[in-house]
C-alpha positions, 0 to 999 in steps of 0.5 A, spaced: 411 758 129 408 758 122 401 760 120 395 758 124 388 758 122 383 763 124 377 760 128 373 763 123 377 758 117 377 753 122 369 753 122 368 754 114 373 748 113 369 744 118 363 746 115 365 744 108 367 737 111 360 736 113 357 738 106 363 734 103 360 728 107 353 729 104 356 730 097 359 723 097 354 719 102 359 718 107 356 716 113 361 710 116 367 709 120 372 708 119 372 713 114 376 711 107 380 717 103 380 711 098 373 710 098 372 718 097 377 719 092 374 714 087 366 717 088 370 724 087 373 721 080 380 722 082 385 716 081 389 714 087 396 710 085 402 708 089 408 710 087 411 703 086 406 703 079 411 708 076 418 706 074 423 706 079 426 713 076 419 716 077 418 713 084 425 717 085 422 723 083 416 722 086 419 721 093 423 727 092 416 731 091 414 728 097 415 722 102 407 721 103 404 723 096 401 729 092 396 731 087 397 731 080 393 733 074 394 730 067 392 736 062 386 733 061 383 735 067 383 728 070 386 728 078 391 723 080 393 723 088 400 719 088 402 716 094 407 712 098 405 705 099 411 704 104 408 708 109 402 704 114 395 705 112 393 710 117 398 714 114 396 713 107 389 714 108 391 721 112 395 723 106 390 721 101 384 725 105 390 731 106 390 731 098 382 731 097 382 737 102 387 741 097 383 739 092 376 740 096 379 747 098 381 749 091 388 750 092 391 751 086 398 752 088 403 749 094 403 754 100 404 755 107 397 756 108 395 751 104 398 745 107 395 747 114 388 748 111 389 741 108 392 738 114 386 741 118 381 738 113 384 732 114 385 731 121 377 733 122 374 729 116 378 722 119 376 723 126 371 728 127 370 730 134 363 730 135 363 722 133 368 721 138 364 724 143 358 719 140 362 713 140 364 715 148 371 714 146 376 715 151 383 715 149 388 716 143 388 707 143 381 707 141 380 713 137 386 709 133 382 703 133 376 706 131 377 710 125 383 706 123 388 712 124 396 712 126 397 713 133 400 720 132 394 722 128 390 719 134 393 723 139 392 730 135 385 728 134 384 726 142 388 733 143 383 736 139 377 733 142 379 735 149 379 742 146 373 741 143 370 738 149 373 744 154 370 749 149 364 747 144 361 741 146 356 744 150 351 745 144 352 741 137 353 747 132 349 746 125 354 742 122 355 737 128 348 736 128 348 734 120 354 730 121 350 726 127 344 725 122 349 722 117 353 717 121 346 716 125 347 708 124 355 709 127 356 706 135 
């Protein structure tokens, strides 16, 4: 079944996402991993920018993308540009999650946390609610995410409606203030 995050850790990551949005002045949709990486000073590089032999090694590392440091403290997110934009943006946000959550080495837990970070950051349930989006297609269109990511976002939104939407948390209110001009 794999590792599942505790409710407390999910809440902590959601608060981290909102603080992260505040720090980097993220306040409009769709939320762009590219734009945020640039604001963070992280270079975003397509696999095709490297020689063919290096590209083959990169694909062995990951079919989607990964983060690397150059030894001088400079961070790079390498990504496979042959994927669709929604998938690429998700990959970049996933890698940003690793950076923000300070994952120093790969592990199943780190992957689960970075996936949750990206899911919450790219299509937060309070914004889906504010925008009155009714289905995965609308979520995919507004947030410019893949159909697969939109289905997961919609399922997560439905759970949020069922278990937590009756009263916004402090961080959700903060997010809604950040995105006050959206909608």
